[in-house]
Each structure stands twice: as structure tokens, then as C-alpha cells.
C-alpha positions in Angstrom: -54.1 8.7 -4.4 -54.5 10.1 -0.9 -50.9 9.3 -0.3 -49.9 11.4 -3.4 -51.9 14.4 -2.0 -50.6 14.0 1.6 -47.3 15.9 1.1 -49.1 18.8 -0.6 -51.6 19.0 2.2 -48.8 18.9 4.8 -47.0 21.7 3.0 -50.2 23.7 2.8 -50.7 23.3 6.6 -47.0 24.1 7.2 -47.2 27.4 5.2 -50.5 28.4 6.9 -49.0 27.9 10.4 -45.8 29.7 9.7 -46.8 32.4 7.3 -47.6 35.0 10.0 -44.1 34.7 11.4 -42.5 35.1 7.9 -44.7 38.2 7.2 -43.6 39.8 10.5 -39.9 39.1 9.6 -40.5 40.7 6.2 -41.9 43.8 7.9 -38.9 44.1 10.2 -36.5 43.6 7.2 -38.3 46.2 5.1 -38.0 48.7 8.0 -34.3 47.9 8.3 -33.9 48.4 4.6 -35.4 51.9 4.8 -34.1 53.2 8.2 -31.4 50.8 9.4 -31.1 48.8 12.7 -30.4 51.9 14.8 -34.1 52.7 14.8 -34.9 49.3 16.4 -35.7 49.1 20.1 -33.9 46.3 22.1 -37.0 44.0 22.1 -37.4 44.5 18.3 -33.7 43.5 17.7 -34.3 40.4 19.7 -37.5 39.7 17.8 -35.6 40.0 14.5 -33.0 37.5 15.7 -35.6 35.1 16.9 -37.7 35.3 13.7 -34.5 34.7 11.7 -33.7 31.6 13.7 -37.3 30.4 13.2 -37.2 31.0 9.5 -33.9 29.0 9.2 -35.5 26.1 11.0 -38.5 26.3 8.6 -36.1 26.3 5.6 -34.4 23.2 6.9 -37.7 21.5 7.4 -38.9 22.5 3.9 -35.7 21.1 2.4 -35.8 17.9 4.4 -39.5 17.2 3.5 -38.9 18.2 -0.2 -41.5 20.9 -0.2 -42.2 22.8 -3.4 -39.4 24.8 -5.1 -41.4 27.9 -4.6 -41.6 27.5 -0.8 -37.9 26.7 -0.5 -36.9 29.6 -2.8 -39.0 32.0 -0.7 -37.5 30.9 2.6 -34.0 31.0 1.0 -34.4 34.6 0.1 -36.0 35.5 3.4 -33.3 34.0 5.5 -30.5 35.4 3.3 -31.9 38.9 3.8 -32.3 38.4 7.5 -28.8 36.9 7.9 -27.2 40.1 6.5 -28.9 42.2 9.2 -28.5 39.8 12.1 -24.8 39.3 11.6 -24.1 42.8 10.6 -25.7 43.9 13.9 -23.6 41.4 15.8 -20.5 42.6 14.1 -21.0 46.1 15.3 -18.1 47.2 17.4 -18.3 47.6 21.1 -17.9 51.3 21.2 -20.7 51.8 18.6 -23.0 49.7 20.8 -22.2 51.7 23.9 -22.8 55.0 22.0 -26.1 53.8 20.6 -27.2 52.5 24.0 -26.7 55.8 25.8 -27.7 57.9 22.8 -31.1 56.3 22.2 -31.9 52.9 23.9 -31.5 54.1 27.5 -33.5 57.4 27.3 -36.2 55.7 25.3 -36.6 53.1 28.1 -36.8 55.8 30.7 -39.6 57.4 28.9 -41.4 54.1 28.4 -41.0 53.3 32.1 -41.9 56.8 33.2 -44.9 55.7 35.3 -43.0 53.5 37.8 -40.0 55.9 37.9 -42.3 58.9 38.7 -43.9 56.8 41.3 -40.6 56.3 43.0 -39.8 60.0 42.6 -43.1 61.0 44.3 -42.4 58.7 47.2 -38.9 60.2 47.6 -40.2 63.8 47.5 -43.0 63.1 50.0 -40.8 61.2 52.4 -38.1 64.0 52.2 -40.7 66.7 52.8 -42.3 64.9 55.8 -38.9 64.2 57.3 -37.7 67.8 56.9 -40.8 69.1 58.6 -40.7 66.7 61.5 -37.0 67.4 62.2 -37.4 71.2 61.8 -40.2 71.0 64.3 -38.3 68.8 66.8 -34.7 67.8 66.0 -34.9 64.7 68.2 -37.4 63.3 65.7 -34.4 62.4 63.6 -33.7 59.4 65.8 -37.1 58.0 64.9 -36.4 58.4 61.2 -32.8 57.4 60.7 -30.4 54.8 62.2 -28.1 56.3 64.8 -25.0 55.8 62.6 -26.5 58.0 59.9 -26.9 61.0 62.2 -23.8 63.2 62.1 -22.5 65.5 64.9 -22.9 68.9 63.2 -20.4 71.6 64.1 -19.6 72.8 60.6 -21.0 72.9 57.1 -21.5 69.7 55.0 -19.0 71.0 52.5 -16.3 71.3 55.2 -17.2 68.0 56.9 -17.6 65.8 53.8 -14.8 67.1 51.6 -12.0 67.6 54.0 -9.6 65.2 52.2 -6.4 65.6 50.2 -7.4 66.3 46.6 -4.8 63.8 45.4 -7.1 61.1 46.7 -10.0 62.2 44.4 -9.7 59.2 42.0 -9.9 56.8 44.9 -12.8 58.8 46.4 -14.6 58.7 43.1 -14.3 55.0 42.9 -15.6 54.5 46.4 -18.5 56.8 45.9 -19.5 55.1 42.6 -19.3 51.7 44.1 -21.4 52.7 47.1 -24.1 54.4 44.9 -24.3 51.4 42.6 -24.8 49.1 45.6 -27.8 51.3 46.7 -29.2 51.2 43.2 -28.8 47.4 43.0 -30.7 47.0 46.3 -33.5 49.1 45.0 -33.6 47.0 41.8 -33.3 43.6 43.4 -36.1 44.5 45.9 -38.5 44.1 42.9 -38.4 40.3 43.5 -40.0 40.9 46.9 -43.1 42.1 45.1 -41.5 45.6 45.3 -41.6 45.8 49.1 -37.9 46.2 49.6 -37.7 48.5 46.6 -40.2 50.9 48.1 -38.5 50.7 51.4 -35.1 51.6 49.9 -36.7 54.6 48.1 -38.6 55.6 51.3 -35.4 55.4 53.3 -33.4 57.4 50.8 -36.1 60.2 50.9 -36.2 60.2 54.7 -32.4 60.5 54.8 -32.2 63.5 52.5 -35.0 65.4 54.2 -33.9 64.7 57.8 -30.2 65.6 57.1 -31.3 68.7 55.3 -33.3 69.8 58.3 -30.5 69.0 60.7 -28.0 71.2 58.8 -30.7 73.9 58.4 -31.2 73.9 62.1 -27.5 74.6 62.7 -27.5 77.4 60.1 -25.9 75.5 57.3 -29.1 74.8 55.3 -28.1 76.6 52.1 -24.6 75.1 52.1 -26.1 71.6 52.5 -28.3 71.9 49.4 -25.6 73.7 47.5 -23.1 71.0 48.3 -25.2 68.1 47.1 -26.5 70.0 44.1 -23.6 69.4 41.6 -23.8 65.6 41.9 -27.1 65.1 43.7 -29.5 65.7 40.7 -27.9 62.9 38.7 -27.4 60.6 41.7 -31.0 61.0 43.1 -32.5 60.6 39.6 -30.4 57.4 39.1 -31.8 55.9 42.4 -35.4 56.7 41.2 -34.7 54.9 37.8 -33.3 51.9 39.7 -36.4 51.8 41.9 -38.5 51.9 38.7 -36.5 49.0 37.3 -37.3 47.0 40.5 -41.0 47.9 40.3 -41.0 46.6 36.7 -40.1 43.2 38.0 -42.7 43.4 40.7 -45.3 44.5 38.2 -44.6 41.4 36.0 -45.4 39.2 39.0 -48.3 41.0 40.4 -50.1 42.2 37.2 -48.8 40.3 34.2 -51.8 41.3 32.1 -52.5 38.9 29.2 -49.1 37.3 29.4 -48.1 34.3 31.5 -46.2 35.5 34.5 -42.9 33.9 33.3 -43.3 35.7 29.9 -44.1 39.0 31.5 -41.2 38.6 33.9 -38.8 37.9 31.0 -40.0 40.9 29.1 -39.9 43.3 32.0 -36.5 41.9 33.1 -35.1 42.9 29.7 -36.4 46.4 30.2 -35.2 46.6 33.8 -31.7 45.5 32.6 -31.6 48.4 30.1 -32.4 50.8 32.9 -29.8 49.3 35.3 -27.0 49.5 32.8 -27.9 53.1 32.1 -28.1 53.8 35.9 -24.5 52.5 36.3 -23.4 55.0 33.7 -25.2 57.9 35.3 -23.7 57.0 38.7 -20.2 57.0 37.3 -20.9 60.6 36.1 -22.4 61.6 39.5 -19.5 60.0 41.4 -16.9 61.7 39.3 -18.6 65.1 39.9 -18.8 64.4 43.6 -15.1 63.6 43.9 -13.7 66.2 41.6 -16.2 69.1 41.4 -18.2 69.1 44.6 -15.2 69.3 47.0 -13.8 72.5 45.3 -13.9 75.7 47.4 -16.4 77.4 45.2 -19.0 79.9 46.2 -22.5 78.6 47.0 -23.9 80.4 43.9 -21.5 78.5 41.7 -22.4 75.1 43.2 -26.2 75.9 42.8 -25.6 77.0 39.2 -23.7 73.8 38.5 -26.5 71.7 39.9 -29.0 73.6 37.9 -27.0 73.0 34.7 -26.8 69.2 35.4 -30.6 69.2 36.0 -31.3 71.0 32.7 -28.9 68.7 30.8 -30.3 65.6 32.4 -33.9 66.6 31.7 -33.1 67.4 28.1 -31.3 64.0 27.7 -34.2 62.0 29.1 -36.9 64.0 27.3 -35.4 64.3 23.8 -32.5 61.8 23.2 -33.4 59.2 20.6 -36.7 60.8 19.5 -35.6 62.0 16.1 -34.9 58.5 14.8 -38.1 57.1 16.4 -40.2 59.8 14.7 -38.9 58.6 11.3 -39.9 55.0 11.9 -42.8 53.6 9.8 -45.8 52.4 11.7 -45.5 48.7 10.9 -46.1 47.3 14.4 -45.8 47.9 18.1 -43.7 46.1 20.6 -45.1 45.0 23.9 
């Protein structure tokens, strides 16, 4: 008699263990029914796919073990619903994914990671201010702050010295600038695996360079031209470096302070977030490099260059602050991601 009851007991135990996962999958599917997959954050999309795979495994187990028709029918319906969304999402064309990423996913992750990004920004500003003050007080201090090869001989404005090239070479210059800036961003990101030490050093070095060079040009009477020359592309470029630094600090944070997660799990979760930031940074640096090659070199008045830089700052701030918020505001409160 105990043998007759054993399969039912095993099924009961199976359902008890797996029911929470099924309920979570139902929550995600209900939300997708109401608002679509575009309202899902990257980690939630991954959760949907993983829960679907788990449910299909459970269905296979229920069928193999000849569990009750009710259990098998329930899992059949659940996996069929999930299959439609998982494979509809994977069938989305590449351009739609790119648009969705920059329209919502990337700016949301910037806001979510605002703490570490603002920390990098604060370090850059403080380093630049200190370097500027030290070099203004005594120009020779620049040799204590920067490598010798970074220190230019200044006999004309930055605009005249940096952009004295044939405009027909602008596409090649843009490619070179973008490649160099992405290398800098990747160094700031990869430094996260040194517990953030190299990330912070890269951010500090970048701030010292901006402040010290600004002071050198100011000392020669080209200060306003210096800031006006870097303004059109500099806002996007410098912001991108801070975001890359924030991505590196996310990796360091997972190792140093994983919270309730195991370090490996925290590292996986933060690596996904950092990956979103770095893909977005590459896009921003493409924009900054294009501006630096095609707009910054033009013989425009200082007022125009400053106005253009101000416009990029306003547009970038609006993008980071508001992009993707409307859909997020419509989401039902069914659960929170980590």
C-alpha cells in the first residue's frame, strides 16, 4: 500500500519544491501580456528565459514520471505561454534590439548605477581642480602631475594646434579618435578586476590631465579657447569615461562587498550590468569622436563652440535622466530585480 502512495507523495513534494518558480514565471508572463517585453529590464528578460527552461525541464520530468494529468496540463500551458514570448523576443530583429537598448536599457542602467558613476565624476572634478590650481600657481608643477610626453609646447591655441589637418582626412581622424577613447574606457572598466585600484587610477589620471592642460593653456592666454575647443565633444567623451569607470567599480564592488550573494553570483550579476554600460559607452564615444573630427575642427567662433557644448550637455542630461522612464512607470509592481 505504501508503494501505491509513493508516486503521489513524490509528486506532491515535486510540486511543493517547484511551485514558487512556476508562480514567478506566471507573474512575468502576466506582465508581458499587459505591457509587452519592452518594459523588461535585461536581468528580467534573462530571468524569463531561465524560468522557461526550468519549466520545460519540470514538464519533461512530470511526463517521464507519469504525474497526474492536472500537473502535466498545467505545465504544458505554462511552457506554451512562455515559449511564445521567449522565442518572439529572440526573433526580434537586430535594429529593434539596438534601438530598444539605447532608448531604454542603457539610460536605465546609468540611473541604477548612479552611485559609482557619480563617485568617478567627483574624483575627476577634484583631481582636475587640484591640478589646475597647482599648475596655475607654478607651471613647472605640471611635470609632477603628467608624463613628459603628455606636456605640449604651447605657442598657439589648442584649436590651432590640435586641428591643423586636411578636412578630407576627417573620417580617418574620427576612427582614430573613437578607437583611442574606447581603449581608455576599456582600461577604466578592466581595472575593476584589480579591486578597482586601476579604475580609480585611470579616472584620477584623466582628471589630472584635463586640469593641468587647461592651466597650461590658460597661462599662455589661451584658456577660453582651450575649454571652448573641447566643449563640443568633451561633455559626451568625459561622461563616457565616468560611466566606464562606474562599470569597473561594479566589478570591484561584487568582489569586495557582495552582500547576501556568493561572490561568484554577485560578480555575474554586476558583470551583466557593467556590460550594458560598456556597450552604451562605445556608442557614446562614437558620437563624441564624430563630433571631434567633423565639428570641433571647424573655424567657428568661441561662442558657437561653447553653445554647441552646452547643447550636448543638455541633451545628454535629458537622455540619461528621462529616457525609458515612461514605460517603467507603467509597469505593475509584481516584483523587484536585484
